[in-house]
PDB file with one MODEL, atoms N, CA, C and O in Angstrom:
MODEL        1
ATOM      1  N   MET A   1      20.216 -30.767 -39.283  1.00  0.00           N
ATOM      2  CA  MET A   1      21.255 -31.569 -39.273  1.00  0.00           C
ATOM      3  C   MET A   1      20.832 -33.012 -38.897  1.00  0.00           C
ATOM      4  O   MET A   1      21.437 -34.001 -39.310  1.00  0.00           O
ATOM      5  N   LEU A   2      19.772 -33.060 -38.099  1.00  0.00           N
ATOM      6  CA  LEU A   2      19.208 -34.435 -37.719  1.00  0.00           C
ATOM      7  C   LEU A   2      18.770 -35.160 -38.936  1.00  0.00           C
ATOM      8  O   LEU A   2      18.948 -36.356 -39.163  1.00  0.00           O
ATOM      9  N   GLU A   3      18.077 -34.147 -39.819  1.00  0.00           N
ATOM     10  CA  GLU A   3      17.500 -34.980 -40.983  1.00  0.00           C
ATOM     11  C   GLU A   3      18.403 -35.572 -41.885  1.00  0.00           C
ATOM     12  O   GLU A   3      18.168 -36.630 -42.469  1.00  0.00           O
ATOM     13  N   GLU A   4      19.562 -34.827 -42.024  1.00  0.00           N
ATOM     14  CA  GLU A   4      20.782 -35.564 -42.754  1.00  0.00           C
ATOM     15  C   GLU A   4      21.123 -36.891 -42.155  1.00  0.00           C
ATOM     16  O   GLU A   4      21.283 -37.884 -42.865  1.00  0.00           O
ATOM     17  N   LEU A   5      21.233 -36.915 -40.858  1.00  0.00           N
ATOM     18  CA  LEU A   5      21.471 -38.438 -40.358  1.00  0.00           C
ATOM     19  C   LEU A   5      20.337 -39.380 -40.489  1.00  0.00           C
ATOM     20  O   LEU A   5      20.457 -40.577 -40.750  1.00  0.00           O
ATOM     21  N   ARG A   6      19.230 -38.749 -40.290  1.00  0.00           N
ATOM     22  CA  ARG A   6      17.853 -39.830 -40.850  1.00  0.00           C
ATOM     23  C   ARG A   6      18.126 -40.366 -41.845  1.00  0.00           C
ATOM     24  O   ARG A   6      18.218 -41.594 -41.842  1.00  0.00           O
ATOM     25  N   ASN A   7      18.336 -39.657 -42.978  1.00  0.00           N
ATOM     26  CA  ASN A   7      18.371 -39.968 -44.256  1.00  0.00           C
ATOM     27  C   ASN A   7      19.605 -40.513 -44.815  1.00  0.00           C
ATOM     28  O   ASN A   7      19.666 -40.926 -45.974  1.00  0.00           O
ATOM     29  N   ALA A   8      20.588 -40.518 -44.002  1.00  0.00           N
ATOM     30  CA  ALA A   8      21.853 -41.141 -44.441  1.00  0.00           C
ATOM     31  C   ALA A   8      21.856 -42.553 -44.977  1.00  0.00           C
ATOM     32  O   ALA A   8      21.306 -43.427 -44.307  1.00  0.00           O
ATOM     33  N   SER A   9      22.419 -42.845 -46.110  1.00  0.00           N
ATOM     34  CA  SER A   9      22.314 -44.140 -46.506  1.00  0.00           C
ATOM     35  C   SER A   9      23.416 -44.967 -45.753  1.00  0.00           C
ATOM     36  O   SER A   9      23.265 -46.174 -45.562  1.00  0.00           O
ATOM     37  N   ALA A  10      24.558 -44.264 -45.319  1.00  0.00           N
ATOM     38  CA  ALA A  10      25.650 -44.869 -44.586  1.00  0.00           C
ATOM     39  C   ALA A  10      25.822 -44.317 -43.374  1.00  0.00           C
ATOM     40  O   ALA A  10      26.161 -43.141 -43.241  1.00  0.00           O
ATOM     41  N   LYS A  11      25.601 -45.125 -42.382  1.00  0.00           N
ATOM     42  CA  LYS A  11      25.867 -44.424 -40.863  1.00  0.00           C
ATOM     43  C   LYS A  11      26.110 -45.609 -39.822  1.00  0.00           C
ATOM     44  O   LYS A  11      25.927 -46.770 -40.189  1.00  0.00           O
ATOM     45  N   THR A  12      26.499 -45.332 -38.598  1.00  0.00           N
ATOM     46  CA  THR A  12      26.781 -46.178 -37.660  1.00  0.00           C
ATOM     47  C   THR A  12      25.897 -45.672 -36.463  1.00  0.00           C
ATOM     48  O   THR A  12      25.613 -44.477 -36.384  1.00  0.00           O
ATOM     49  N   VAL A  13      25.456 -46.597 -35.516  1.00  0.00           N
ATOM     50  CA  VAL A  13      24.668 -46.134 -34.436  1.00  0.00           C
ATOM     51  C   VAL A  13      25.432 -46.936 -33.112  1.00  0.00           C
ATOM     52  O   VAL A  13      25.633 -48.150 -33.062  1.00  0.00           O
ATOM     53  N   GLY A  14      25.750 -46.069 -32.202  1.00  0.00           N
ATOM     54  CA  GLY A  14      26.360 -46.775 -30.908  1.00  0.00           C
ATOM     55  C   GLY A  14      27.689 -46.500 -30.874  1.00  0.00           C
ATOM     56  O   GLY A  14      28.269 -46.487 -31.960  1.00  0.00           O
ATOM     57  N   THR A  15      28.424 -46.235 -29.708  1.00  0.00           N
ATOM     58  CA  THR A  15      29.502 -45.904 -29.461  1.00  0.00           C
ATOM     59  C   THR A  15      30.582 -46.788 -30.159  1.00  0.00           C
ATOM     60  O   THR A  15      31.486 -46.438 -30.918  1.00  0.00           O
ATOM     61  N   LYS A  16      30.273 -47.925 -29.738  1.00  0.00           N
ATOM     62  CA  LYS A  16      31.485 -48.984 -30.367  1.00  0.00           C
ATOM     63  C   LYS A  16      31.544 -49.097 -31.718  1.00  0.00           C
ATOM     64  O   LYS A  16      32.682 -49.334 -32.124  1.00  0.00           O
ATOM     65  N   GLN A  17      30.671 -49.004 -32.587  1.00  0.00           N
ATOM     66  CA  GLN A  17      30.786 -48.947 -34.175  1.00  0.00           C
ATOM     67  C   GLN A  17      31.106 -47.539 -34.516  1.00  0.00           C
ATOM     68  O   GLN A  17      31.801 -47.317 -35.508  1.00  0.00           O
ATOM     69  N   THR A  18      30.696 -46.644 -33.837  1.00  0.00           N
ATOM     70  CA  THR A  18      31.081 -45.189 -34.318  1.00  0.00           C
ATOM     71  C   THR A  18      32.793 -45.004 -33.967  1.00  0.00           C
ATOM     72  O   THR A  18      33.508 -44.354 -34.730  1.00  0.00           O
ATOM     73  N   LEU A  19      33.250 -45.559 -32.916  1.00  0.00           N
ATOM     74  CA  LEU A  19      34.731 -45.161 -32.613  1.00  0.00           C
ATOM     75  C   LEU A  19      35.569 -46.288 -33.702  1.00  0.00           C
ATOM     76  O   LEU A  19      36.604 -45.848 -34.202  1.00  0.00           O
ATOM     77  N   LYS A  20      35.226 -47.451 -34.006  1.00  0.00           N
ATOM     78  CA  LYS A  20      35.659 -48.073 -34.906  1.00  0.00           C
ATOM     79  C   LYS A  20      35.700 -47.398 -36.255  1.00  0.00           C
ATOM     80  O   LYS A  20      36.709 -47.547 -36.943  1.00  0.00           O
ATOM     81  N   ALA A  21      34.809 -46.752 -36.643  1.00  0.00           N
ATOM     82  CA  ALA A  21      34.425 -46.159 -38.266  1.00  0.00           C
ATOM     83  C   ALA A  21      35.472 -45.025 -38.045  1.00  0.00           C
ATOM     84  O   ALA A  21      36.279 -44.798 -38.947  1.00  0.00           O
ATOM     85  N   ILE A  22      35.502 -44.232 -36.777  1.00  0.00           N
ATOM     86  CA  ILE A  22      36.336 -43.205 -36.873  1.00  0.00           C
ATOM     87  C   ILE A  22      37.889 -43.482 -36.964  1.00  0.00           C
ATOM     88  O   ILE A  22      38.734 -42.763 -37.500  1.00  0.00           O
ATOM     89  N   ASN A  23      38.099 -44.880 -36.215  1.00  0.00           N
ATOM     90  CA  ASN A  23      39.734 -45.247 -36.330  1.00  0.00           C
ATOM     91  C   ASN A  23      40.078 -45.455 -37.756  1.00  0.00           C
ATOM     92  O   ASN A  23      41.179 -45.155 -38.217  1.00  0.00           O
ATOM     93  N   ALA A  24      39.021 -46.024 -38.511  1.00  0.00           N
ATOM     94  CA  ALA A  24      39.291 -46.723 -39.588  1.00  0.00           C
ATOM     95  C   ALA A  24      39.130 -45.467 -40.766  1.00  0.00           C
ATOM     96  O   ALA A  24      39.349 -45.671 -41.960  1.00  0.00           O
ATOM     97  N   GLY A  25      38.718 -44.167 -40.222  1.00  0.00           N
ATOM     98  CA  GLY A  25      38.952 -43.219 -41.239  1.00  0.00           C
ATOM     99  C   GLY A  25      37.723 -43.062 -42.091  1.00  0.00           C
ATOM    100  O   GLY A  25      37.824 -42.418 -43.135  1.00  0.00           O
ATOM    101  N   LYS A  26      36.644 -43.558 -41.765  1.00  0.00           N
ATOM    102  CA  LYS A  26      35.353 -43.665 -42.582  1.00  0.00           C
ATOM    103  C   LYS A  26      34.421 -42.795 -42.174  1.00  0.00           C
ATOM    104  O   LYS A  26      33.357 -43.001 -42.758  1.00  0.00           O
ATOM    105  N   VAL A  27      34.369 -41.600 -41.149  1.00  0.00           N
ATOM    106  CA  VAL A  27      33.393 -41.048 -40.767  1.00  0.00           C
ATOM    107  C   VAL A  27      33.537 -39.579 -41.197  1.00  0.00           C
ATOM    108  O   VAL A  27      34.571 -38.953 -40.965  1.00  0.00           O
ATOM    109  N   VAL A  28      32.331 -38.967 -41.917  1.00  0.00           N
ATOM    110  CA  VAL A  28      32.201 -37.604 -42.190  1.00  0.00           C
ATOM    111  C   VAL A  28      31.846 -36.721 -41.086  1.00  0.00           C
ATOM    112  O   VAL A  28      32.301 -35.578 -41.032  1.00  0.00           O
ATOM    113  N   ARG A  29      30.934 -37.262 -40.068  1.00  0.00           N
ATOM    114  CA  ARG A  29      30.271 -36.409 -39.007  1.00  0.00           C
ATOM    115  C   ARG A  29      29.891 -37.225 -38.104  1.00  0.00           C
ATOM    116  O   ARG A  29      29.544 -38.362 -38.424  1.00  0.00           O
ATOM    117  N   VAL A  30      29.882 -36.756 -36.645  1.00  0.00           N
ATOM    118  CA  VAL A  30      29.649 -37.492 -35.604  1.00  0.00           C
ATOM    119  C   VAL A  30      28.227 -36.850 -34.953  1.00  0.00           C
ATOM    120  O   VAL A  30      27.982 -35.646 -35.028  1.00  0.00           O
ATOM    121  N   TYR A  31      27.563 -37.564 -34.475  1.00  0.00           N
ATOM    122  CA  TYR A  31      26.326 -37.008 -33.467  1.00  0.00           C
ATOM    123  C   TYR A  31      26.673 -37.639 -32.083  1.00  0.00           C
ATOM    124  O   TYR A  31      26.963 -38.822 -31.903  1.00  0.00           O
ATOM    125  N   LEU A  32      26.595 -36.653 -31.124  1.00  0.00           N
ATOM    126  CA  LEU A  32      26.658 -37.014 -29.664  1.00  0.00           C
ATOM    127  C   LEU A  32      25.400 -36.633 -28.839  1.00  0.00           C
ATOM    128  O   LEU A  32      24.895 -35.515 -28.940  1.00  0.00           O
ATOM    129  N   ALA A  33      24.936 -37.543 -28.066  1.00  0.00           N
ATOM    130  CA  ALA A  33      24.003 -37.139 -27.114  1.00  0.00           C
ATOM    131  C   ALA A  33      24.468 -36.400 -26.093  1.00  0.00           C
ATOM    132  O   ALA A  33      25.525 -36.760 -25.574  1.00  0.00           O
ATOM    133  N   LYS A  34      23.752 -35.170 -25.573  1.00  0.00           N
ATOM    134  CA  LYS A  34      24.348 -34.421 -24.539  1.00  0.00           C
ATOM    135  C   LYS A  34      24.280 -34.886 -23.225  1.00  0.00           C
ATOM    136  O   LYS A  34      24.754 -34.237 -22.293  1.00  0.00           O
ATOM    137  N   ASP A  35      23.596 -36.213 -23.050  1.00  0.00           N
ATOM    138  CA  ASP A  35      23.226 -36.768 -21.802  1.00  0.00           C
ATOM    139  C   ASP A  35      24.072 -37.934 -21.730  1.00  0.00           C
ATOM    140  O   ASP A  35      23.756 -38.746 -20.861  1.00  0.00           O
ATOM    141  N   VAL A  36      25.029 -38.189 -22.411  1.00  0.00           N
ATOM    142  CA  VAL A  36      25.777 -39.611 -22.186  1.00  0.00           C
ATOM    143  C   VAL A  36      26.714 -39.257 -21.128  1.00  0.00           C
ATOM    144  O   VAL A  36      26.926 -38.128 -20.688  1.00  0.00           O
ATOM    145  N   ASP A  37      27.413 -40.694 -20.662  1.00  0.00           N
ATOM    146  CA  ASP A  37      28.315 -40.311 -19.628  1.00  0.00           C
ATOM    147  C   ASP A  37      29.482 -39.738 -20.223  1.00  0.00           C
ATOM    148  O   ASP A  37      29.853 -39.812 -21.394  1.00  0.00           O
ATOM    149  N   GLU A  38      30.118 -39.033 -19.047  1.00  0.00           N
ATOM    150  CA  GLU A  38      31.296 -38.010 -19.480  1.00  0.00           C
ATOM    151  C   GLU A  38      32.461 -38.993 -20.083  1.00  0.00           C
ATOM    152  O   GLU A  38      33.101 -38.572 -21.047  1.00  0.00           O
ATOM    153  N   TYR A  39      32.747 -40.238 -19.567  1.00  0.00           N
ATOM    154  CA  TYR A  39      33.636 -40.953 -20.107  1.00  0.00           C
ATOM    155  C   TYR A  39      33.483 -41.270 -21.667  1.00  0.00           C
ATOM    156  O   TYR A  39      34.483 -41.338 -22.382  1.00  0.00           O
ATOM    157  N   ILE A  40      32.253 -41.452 -22.140  1.00  0.00           N
ATOM    158  CA  ILE A  40      31.951 -41.783 -23.379  1.00  0.00           C
ATOM    159  C   ILE A  40      32.218 -40.385 -24.220  1.00  0.00           C
ATOM    160  O   ILE A  40      32.973 -40.320 -25.190  1.00  0.00           O
ATOM    161  N   SER A  41      31.512 -39.346 -23.712  1.00  0.00           N
ATOM    162  CA  SER A  41      31.885 -38.211 -24.368  1.00  0.00           C
ATOM    163  C   SER A  41      33.195 -37.743 -24.706  1.00  0.00           C
ATOM    164  O   SER A  41      33.546 -37.354 -25.820  1.00  0.00           O
ATOM    165  N   GLU A  42      33.960 -37.813 -23.571  1.00  0.00           N
ATOM    166  CA  GLU A  42      35.340 -37.476 -23.809  1.00  0.00           C
ATOM    167  C   GLU A  42      35.984 -38.316 -24.689  1.00  0.00           C
ATOM    168  O   GLU A  42      36.681 -37.819 -25.574  1.00  0.00           O
ATOM    169  N   ARG A  43      35.853 -39.602 -24.581  1.00  0.00           N
ATOM    170  CA  ARG A  43      36.442 -40.577 -25.646  1.00  0.00           C
ATOM    171  C   ARG A  43      36.072 -40.275 -27.046  1.00  0.00           C
ATOM    172  O   ARG A  43      36.970 -40.441 -27.872  1.00  0.00           O
ATOM    173  N   VAL A  44      34.751 -39.802 -27.536  1.00  0.00           N
ATOM    174  CA  VAL A  44      34.394 -39.585 -28.777  1.00  0.00           C
ATOM    175  C   VAL A  44      35.022 -38.188 -29.345  1.00  0.00           C
ATOM    176  O   VAL A  44      35.513 -37.964 -30.451  1.00  0.00           O
ATOM    177  N   LYS A  45      34.863 -37.405 -28.331  1.00  0.00           N
ATOM    178  CA  LYS A  45      35.469 -35.931 -28.535  1.00  0.00           C
ATOM    179  C   LYS A  45      36.870 -35.946 -28.949  1.00  0.00           C
ATOM    180  O   LYS A  45      37.336 -35.252 -29.852  1.00  0.00           O
ATOM    181  N   ARG A  46      37.598 -36.898 -28.130  1.00  0.00           N
ATOM    182  CA  ARG A  46      39.037 -37.126 -28.364  1.00  0.00           C
ATOM    183  C   ARG A  46      39.433 -37.672 -29.641  1.00  0.00           C
ATOM    184  O   ARG A  46      40.308 -37.118 -30.306  1.00  0.00           O
ATOM    185  N   GLU A  47      38.818 -38.773 -30.047  1.00  0.00           N
ATOM    186  CA  GLU A  47      38.982 -39.260 -31.277  1.00  0.00           C
ATOM    187  C   GLU A  47      38.529 -38.158 -32.537  1.00  0.00           C
ATOM    188  O   GLU A  47      39.247 -37.875 -33.496  1.00  0.00           O
ATOM    189  N   CYS A  48      37.446 -37.734 -32.327  1.00  0.00           N
ATOM    190  CA  CYS A  48      36.937 -36.726 -33.363  1.00  0.00           C
ATOM    191  C   CYS A  48      38.079 -35.817 -33.551  1.00  0.00           C
ATOM    192  O   CYS A  48      38.513 -35.678 -34.695  1.00  0.00           O
ATOM    193  N   GLU A  49      38.596 -35.207 -32.615  1.00  0.00           N
ATOM    194  CA  GLU A  49      39.681 -33.973 -32.500  1.00  0.00           C
ATOM    195  C   GLU A  49      40.774 -34.493 -33.299  1.00  0.00           C
ATOM    196  O   GLU A  49      41.298 -33.801 -34.171  1.00  0.00           O
ATOM    197  N   LYS A  50      41.200 -35.865 -33.004  1.00  0.00           N
ATOM    198  CA  LYS A  50      42.430 -36.416 -33.423  1.00  0.00           C
ATOM    199  C   LYS A  50      42.174 -36.449 -35.115  1.00  0.00           C
ATOM    200  O   LYS A  50      43.032 -36.034 -35.895  1.00  0.00           O
ATOM    201  N   ASN A  51      41.076 -36.915 -35.486  1.00  0.00           N
ATOM    202  CA  ASN A  51      40.810 -37.087 -36.776  1.00  0.00           C
ATOM    203  C   ASN A  51      39.957 -35.963 -37.543  1.00  0.00           C
ATOM    204  O   ASN A  51      39.440 -36.267 -38.618  1.00  0.00           O
ATOM    205  N   SER A  52      39.810 -34.766 -37.056  1.00  0.00           N
ATOM    206  CA  SER A  52      39.472 -33.815 -37.569  1.00  0.00           C
ATOM    207  C   SER A  52      37.717 -33.760 -38.076  1.00  0.00           C
ATOM    208  O   SER A  52      37.223 -33.147 -39.023  1.00  0.00           O
ATOM    209  N   ILE A  53      37.091 -34.593 -37.109  1.00  0.00           N
ATOM    210  CA  ILE A  53      35.716 -34.708 -37.561  1.00  0.00           C
ATOM    211  C   ILE A  53      34.769 -33.868 -36.732  1.00  0.00           C
ATOM    212  O   ILE A  53      34.850 -33.927 -35.505  1.00  0.00           O
ATOM    213  N   PRO A  54      33.895 -33.107 -37.311  1.00  0.00           N
ATOM    214  CA  PRO A  54      33.038 -32.333 -36.676  1.00  0.00           C
ATOM    215  C   PRO A  54      31.827 -33.137 -35.642  1.00  0.00           C
ATOM    216  O   PRO A  54      31.270 -34.186 -35.965  1.00  0.00           O
ATOM    217  N   ILE A  55      31.655 -32.623 -34.756  1.00  0.00           N
ATOM    218  CA  ILE A  55      30.553 -33.371 -33.695  1.00  0.00           C
ATOM    219  C   ILE A  55      29.581 -32.091 -33.622  1.00  0.00           C
ATOM    220  O   ILE A  55      29.766 -30.883 -33.474  1.00  0.00           O
ATOM    221  N   PHE A  56      28.131 -33.162 -33.847  1.00  0.00           N
ATOM    222  CA  PHE A  56      27.140 -32.081 -33.600  1.00  0.00           C
ATOM    223  C   PHE A  56      26.193 -32.849 -32.476  1.00  0.00           C
ATOM    224  O   PHE A  56      25.914 -34.044 -32.366  1.00  0.00           O
ATOM    225  N   TYR A  57      25.835 -31.782 -31.741  1.00  0.00           N
ATOM    226  CA  TYR A  57      25.294 -32.581 -30.349  1.00  0.00           C
ATOM    227  C   TYR A  57      23.899 -32.559 -30.587  1.00  0.00           C
ATOM    228  O   TYR A  57      23.379 -31.747 -31.353  1.00  0.00           O
ATOM    229  N   VAL A  58      23.157 -33.587 -29.837  1.00  0.00           N
ATOM    230  CA  VAL A  58      21.742 -33.762 -29.866  1.00  0.00           C
ATOM    231  C   VAL A  58      21.180 -33.990 -28.372  1.00  0.00           C
ATOM    232  O   VAL A  58      21.688 -34.820 -27.618  1.00  0.00           O
ATOM    233  N   ASP A  59      20.130 -33.211 -28.027  1.00  0.00           N
ATOM    234  CA  ASP A  59      19.696 -33.009 -26.673  1.00  0.00           C
ATOM    235  C   ASP A  59      19.680 -34.290 -25.873  1.00  0.00           C
ATOM    236  O   ASP A  59      19.917 -34.152 -24.673  1.00  0.00           O
ATOM    237  N   SER A  60      19.416 -35.660 -26.371  1.00  0.00           N
ATOM    238  CA  SER A  60      19.142 -36.652 -25.565  1.00  0.00           C
ATOM    239  C   SER A  60      19.581 -37.968 -26.312  1.00  0.00           C
ATOM    240  O   SER A  60      19.528 -37.959 -27.542  1.00  0.00           O
ATOM    241  N   MET A  61      19.978 -39.015 -25.702  1.00  0.00           N
ATOM    242  CA  MET A  61      20.106 -40.251 -26.207  1.00  0.00           C
ATOM    243  C   MET A  61      18.769 -40.615 -26.692  1.00  0.00           C
ATOM    244  O   MET A  61      18.795 -41.224 -27.762  1.00  0.00           O
ATOM    245  N   LYS A  62      17.758 -40.432 -26.255  1.00  0.00           N
ATOM    246  CA  LYS A  62      16.450 -41.016 -26.592  1.00  0.00           C
ATOM    247  C   LYS A  62      16.128 -40.364 -28.019  1.00  0.00           C
ATOM    248  O   LYS A  62      15.724 -41.046 -28.961  1.00  0.00           O
ATOM    249  N   GLU A  63      16.334 -39.040 -28.092  1.00  0.00           N
ATOM    250  CA  GLU A  63      16.150 -38.402 -29.445  1.00  0.00           C
ATOM    251  C   GLU A  63      16.912 -38.970 -30.629  1.00  0.00           C
ATOM    252  O   GLU A  63      16.380 -39.265 -31.699  1.00  0.00           O
ATOM    253  N   LEU A  64      18.465 -39.127 -30.292  1.00  0.00           N
ATOM    254  CA  LEU A  64      19.400 -39.486 -31.087  1.00  0.00           C
ATOM    255  C   LEU A  64      18.657 -41.129 -31.619  1.00  0.00           C
ATOM    256  O   LEU A  64      18.430 -41.360 -32.807  1.00  0.00           O
ATOM    257  N   GLY A  65      18.403 -41.997 -30.658  1.00  0.00           N
ATOM    258  CA  GLY A  65      18.093 -43.248 -31.036  1.00  0.00           C
ATOM    259  C   GLY A  65      16.814 -43.229 -31.946  1.00  0.00           C
ATOM    260  O   GLY A  65      16.696 -44.079 -32.829  1.00  0.00           O
ATOM    261  N   ARG A  66      15.849 -42.263 -31.740  1.00  0.00           N
ATOM    262  CA  ARG A  66      14.615 -42.065 -32.520  1.00  0.00           C
ATOM    263  C   ARG A  66      15.057 -41.814 -33.848  1.00  0.00           C
ATOM    264  O   ARG A  66      14.657 -42.517 -34.775  1.00  0.00           O
ATOM    265  N   VAL A  67      15.961 -40.737 -34.044  1.00  0.00           N
ATOM    266  CA  VAL A  67      16.487 -40.362 -35.337  1.00  0.00           C
ATOM    267  C   VAL A  67      17.107 -41.370 -36.315  1.00  0.00           C
ATOM    268  O   VAL A  67      17.036 -41.307 -37.543  1.00  0.00           O
ATOM    269  N   CYS A  68      17.793 -42.411 -35.506  1.00  0.00           N
ATOM    270  CA  CYS A  68      18.576 -43.457 -36.255  1.00  0.00           C
ATOM    271  C   CYS A  68      17.591 -44.670 -36.441  1.00  0.00           C
ATOM    272  O   CYS A  68      17.970 -45.753 -36.887  1.00  0.00           O
ATOM    273  N   GLY A  69      16.195 -44.381 -36.034  1.00  0.00           N
ATOM    274  CA  GLY A  69      15.342 -45.431 -36.168  1.00  0.00           C
ATOM    275  C   GLY A  69      15.256 -46.808 -35.382  1.00  0.00           C
ATOM    276  O   GLY A  69      14.883 -47.898 -35.815  1.00  0.00           O
ATOM    277  N   ILE A  70      15.697 -46.472 -34.116  1.00  0.00           N
ATOM    278  CA  ILE A  70      16.030 -47.592 -33.361  1.00  0.00           C
ATOM    279  C   ILE A  70      14.617 -47.228 -32.032  1.00  0.00           C
ATOM    280  O   ILE A  70      13.902 -46.226 -32.014  1.00  0.00           O
ATOM    281  N   ASP A  71      14.587 -48.266 -31.166  1.00  0.00           N
ATOM    282  CA  ASP A  71      13.519 -48.041 -30.032  1.00  0.00           C
ATOM    283  C   ASP A  71      14.366 -47.774 -28.793  1.00  0.00           C
ATOM    284  O   ASP A  71      13.719 -47.530 -27.774  1.00  0.00           O
ATOM    285  N   VAL A  72      15.526 -47.775 -28.706  1.00  0.00           N
ATOM    286  CA  VAL A  72      16.300 -47.437 -27.614  1.00  0.00           C
ATOM    287  C   VAL A  72      17.041 -46.185 -27.748  1.00  0.00           C
ATOM    288  O   VAL A  72      16.926 -45.570 -28.808  1.00  0.00           O
ATOM    289  N   GLY A  73      17.865 -45.674 -26.720  1.00  0.00           N
ATOM    290  CA  GLY A  73      18.731 -44.398 -26.903  1.00  0.00           C
ATOM    291  C   GLY A  73      20.021 -44.820 -27.531  1.00  0.00           C
ATOM    292  O   GLY A  73      20.424 -45.976 -27.655  1.00  0.00           O
ATOM    293  N   ALA A  74      20.609 -43.715 -27.910  1.00  0.00           N
ATOM    294  CA  ALA A  74      21.860 -44.038 -28.692  1.00  0.00           C
ATOM    295  C   ALA A  74      22.770 -43.019 -28.133  1.00  0.00           C
ATOM    296  O   ALA A  74      22.291 -41.888 -28.044  1.00  0.00           O
ATOM    297  N   ALA A  75      23.957 -43.186 -27.748  1.00  0.00           N
ATOM    298  CA  ALA A  75      25.172 -42.190 -27.105  1.00  0.00           C
ATOM    299  C   ALA A  75      25.418 -41.537 -28.388  1.00  0.00           C
ATOM    300  O   ALA A  75      25.177 -40.337 -28.518  1.00  0.00           O
ATOM    301  N   THR A  76      25.875 -42.237 -29.337  1.00  0.00           N
ATOM    302  CA  THR A  76      26.409 -41.531 -30.669  1.00  0.00           C
ATOM    303  C   THR A  76      26.053 -42.321 -31.946  1.00  0.00           C
ATOM    304  O   THR A  76      25.705 -43.502 -31.948  1.00  0.00           O
ATOM    305  N   ALA A  77      26.161 -41.656 -32.858  1.00  0.00           N
ATOM    306  CA  ALA A  77      26.145 -41.957 -34.419  1.00  0.00           C
ATOM    307  C   ALA A  77      26.782 -41.057 -35.301  1.00  0.00           C
ATOM    308  O   ALA A  77      26.997 -39.872 -35.045  1.00  0.00           O
ATOM    309  N   ALA A  78      27.120 -41.724 -36.491  1.00  0.00           N
ATOM    310  CA  ALA A  78      27.959 -41.059 -37.501  1.00  0.00           C
ATOM    311  C   ALA A  78      27.542 -41.218 -38.730  1.00  0.00           C
ATOM    312  O   ALA A  78      27.001 -42.277 -39.049  1.00  0.00           O
ATOM    313  N   ILE A  79      27.694 -40.355 -39.494  1.00  0.00           N
ATOM    314  CA  ILE A  79      27.501 -40.692 -41.170  1.00  0.00           C
ATOM    315  C   ILE A  79      28.942 -40.907 -41.842  1.00  0.00           C
ATOM    316  O   ILE A  79      29.980 -40.250 -41.758  1.00  0.00           O
ATOM    317  N   LEU A  80      28.631 -42.014 -42.503  1.00  0.00           N
ATOM    318  CA  LEU A  80      29.898 -42.360 -43.150  1.00  0.00           C
ATOM    319  C   LEU A  80      30.038 -42.005 -44.573  1.00  0.00           C
ATOM    320  O   LEU A  80      29.039 -41.709 -45.228  1.00  0.00           O
ATOM    321  N   ARG A  81      31.314 -42.016 -45.133  1.00  0.00           N
ATOM    322  CA  ARG A  81      31.431 -41.734 -46.403  1.00  0.00           C
ATOM    323  C   ARG A  81      30.794 -42.642 -47.155  1.00  0.00           C
ATOM    324  O   ARG A  81      30.752 -43.770 -46.663  1.00  0.00           O
ATOM    325  N   GLU A  82      30.157 -42.453 -48.466  1.00  0.00           N
ATOM    326  CA  GLU A  82      29.544 -43.061 -49.185  1.00  0.00           C
ATOM    327  C   GLU A  82      30.180 -44.598 -49.414  1.00  0.00           C
ATOM    328  O   GLU A  82      29.553 -45.640 -49.223  1.00  0.00           O
ATOM    329  N   ALA A  83      31.449 -44.506 -49.829  1.00  0.00           N
ATOM    330  CA  ALA A  83      32.345 -45.641 -50.262  1.00  0.00           C
ATOM    331  C   ALA A  83      32.367 -46.690 -49.221  1.00  0.00           C
ATOM    332  O   ALA A  83      32.405 -47.891 -49.491  1.00  0.00           O
ATOM    333  N   ASP A  84      32.340 -46.187 -47.982  1.00  0.00           N
ATOM    334  CA  ASP A  84      32.560 -47.104 -46.910  1.00  0.00           C
ATOM    335  C   ASP A  84      31.352 -47.661 -46.256  1.00  0.00           C
ATOM    336  O   ASP A  84      31.513 -48.133 -45.131  1.00  0.00           O
ATOM    337  N   ARG A  85      30.074 -47.683 -46.822  1.00  0.00           N
ATOM    338  CA  ARG A  85      29.133 -47.794 -46.073  1.00  0.00           C
ATOM    339  C   ARG A  85      28.848 -49.376 -45.758  1.00  0.00           C
ATOM    340  O   ARG A  85      28.061 -49.647 -44.851  1.00  0.00           O
ATOM    341  N   LYS A  86      29.476 -50.409 -46.494  1.00  0.00           N
ATOM    342  CA  LYS A  86      29.112 -51.623 -46.306  1.00  0.00           C
ATOM    343  C   LYS A  86      30.358 -52.201 -45.603  1.00  0.00           C
ATOM    344  O   LYS A  86      30.318 -53.400 -45.328  1.00  0.00           O
ATOM    345  N   GLU A  87      31.340 -51.573 -45.314  1.00  0.00           N
ATOM    346  CA  GLU A  87      32.640 -52.049 -44.784  1.00  0.00           C
ATOM    347  C   GLU A  87      32.502 -52.057 -43.153  1.00  0.00           C
ATOM    348  O   GLU A  87      33.213 -52.851 -42.537  1.00  0.00           O
ATOM    349  N   VAL A  88      31.661 -51.247 -42.476  1.00  0.00           N
ATOM    350  CA  VAL A  88      31.811 -51.214 -41.111  1.00  0.00           C
ATOM    351  C   VAL A  88      30.851 -52.242 -40.443  1.00  0.00           C
ATOM    352  O   VAL A  88      30.834 -52.366 -39.219  1.00  0.00           O
TER     353      VAL A  88
ENDMDL
END
């Protein structure tokens, strides 16, 4: 599953961008680090549930950031529908 995120041509990295994309109806799948603050975790889970978006859990923010190609941890990331990749 992480390989799919790593190779996705359309994705968001970070909670703010991910929530924005979820609310815009552009997300196919969300990745959520297991070690994020509960407030962030619950907010993302709630939005995904409202929009019927599957969530895949990653062991740590550090690992999720690495998979996304950044040098810092990431709480969330999402794969976008191909048609929406330039709009977020």
